[in-house]
C-alpha positions in Angstrom: 31.7 33.0 48.2 32.1 31.9 44.8 32.9 34.0 41.6 30.1 36.6 41.8 27.7 34.5 43.8 27.2 33.7 47.5 25.7 30.9 49.6 25.0 31.0 53.2 23.8 28.7 56.0 21.8 30.7 58.6 21.9 29.5 62.2 18.2 28.6 62.0 19.0 26.1 59.3 18.0 27.9 56.1 20.2 28.0 53.0 20.3 31.2 51.1 21.9 32.2 47.9 22.3 35.3 45.8 24.4 36.9 43.0 25.2 36.0 39.5 23.4 32.9 38.2 25.0 33.0 34.6 26.0 29.2 35.0 23.0 28.0 37.1 24.9 28.2 40.3 21.6 28.7 42.3 20.1 25.5 41.2 16.8 27.3 40.6 16.6 26.2 36.9 17.2 29.8 35.8 20.2 31.9 34.6 19.4 35.3 35.8 21.0 37.5 38.4 19.5 37.2 42.0 19.9 40.7 43.5 18.6 39.7 47.0 19.3 36.6 49.1 16.7 33.9 48.4 15.9 30.8 50.6 16.6 27.6 48.8 13.4 25.8 49.5 14.6 22.2 48.7 16.7 22.3 51.9 14.0 23.4 54.3 13.5 20.7 56.9 16.8 19.0 56.2 19.8 18.7 58.6 22.1 21.0 56.6 25.8 20.6 57.8 27.6 23.0 55.6 27.5 24.9 52.4 30.3 25.9 49.9 30.7 28.1 46.7 33.4 27.6 44.0 34.0 29.3 40.8 30.8 28.5 39.0 29.0 26.2 41.5 27.6 25.9 44.8 27.0 22.9 47.2 25.2 21.9 50.3 26.2 19.0 52.6 23.2 17.4 54.4 23.0 14.7 57.1 21.1 11.7 55.9 18.6 10.1 58.5 
């Protein structure tokens, strides 16, 4: 969990984010609050190994083929 935003890796492989997006933490090219978890479509079908959130950023670790 970051500062006012969250990122989660579901057991089915989806990455979800929600919360304050004032600094573009969500990577969705917007800067508005996300009240409900959204699926980050860029990572669908990728082998996501982990996620992290820091003060004003989020990150995803993927396994390259």
